[in-house]
N, C-alpha and C positions, 0 to 999 in steps of 0.2 A: 578573475578566475576566465581563463579562454574556455570558449563554447565545449572544444573538444576533451576540458578534462573535468568541464563543469557534471554533464552527467557522468563521468568515473566517479567523481567524488558523490553523487548522491549514488549512486550504487552503493556503495561500500559503508555511506552512513547511513541505508536499511539495513546491508549485510552485519556491520558492527552491533544496531539495534538486537538484532537478532540473534546476535553470538552463534555467528556463519561466516560467511567466505562471501564474497563478489564471484562469481563464474567470470574469468576471458575468458575470451572472445566467445559470446554466448550465441550469440548469430552464427556464427559459425559452425559450432557443435550444433545447435538446437534445444538448449537447454536455457532456461530461465537467465534470470542476470543476477541471482541470487541464490547460492545455497541455499535447499530446506527440504528435509524428509520428507514432511507431508503436501508444501506449497509449492507454484510452480509461480514464481517472484518476477514478473516484466515490469520494470522501473522504465517510466517519459518523459524525459525534459524535455518542455516545450518551453517557449517567450510567454501563450498563453494558450490558456481553456478555457471555453466559454461555462463548464462546468463549475467550473472555480471561481466564479461570481454566486451564482447558484445557491451553489451550496455551503458559503461564505452567509448570504442571507438567509439563507433557512438556520444555520448554527445562529445567528444574533437572534433570530424570532424563538429557537432552539432554548437559549439560556433565558429569557427572560421570566422561559415557564419551567424552567428547572430541569427540562429533558435532554435528550443526547440528538444530536441530529443525523438523520440519512436521509441521502437523495438517493434518487430510484428515477432512473432514468432510462428510454426508450429508443429505438430509430424508429421514424413510422412505416412501418411493412416491413420490417425486418423481425424475429423471434427473438424471445429471451430480455430479462429489462438487466439494467446492470446497476449494483450501489454503489454509492460515492460517498467515504467515511472519515472519521477523521482517522491521521495516520498512526498519531500516538494512542488513541483510542482502539486502535483494533490492536497496535502492538502488545499494548497491554495483556490485550484476550489474549494474544498467541503465546506469548509470556505465560502468563498464565497459566493455559492451559497446556505447555509442559512440562510445569511444574506440578501440576495438579499426575500428570501420568506418572512421574515419576516418584511421587510419594504411594500412586499404589502401585508399582512394578516395586515396592522394597518390602 
């Protein structure tokens, strides 16, 4: 797959997994890459991320202990931390949360 199509394919995969749509021309329109009523979803497709190796090391250790891996990162001299989590795990939280809300409104 060519690079220009690979990132679009990844955005589409994320959108479909959340039962929504990919945002066309998101950069021009100032919207996230994936439409969602609760989340602003930005997708990044790169050759390599340093935190990926850190996350999979944490994941291997977490699996040995029967735990869920969470990687928390912070840039020196900057405010705020970021969490790196497994997409399938996060997606299940999002989808299950939406199902709970549907039940509450019925």
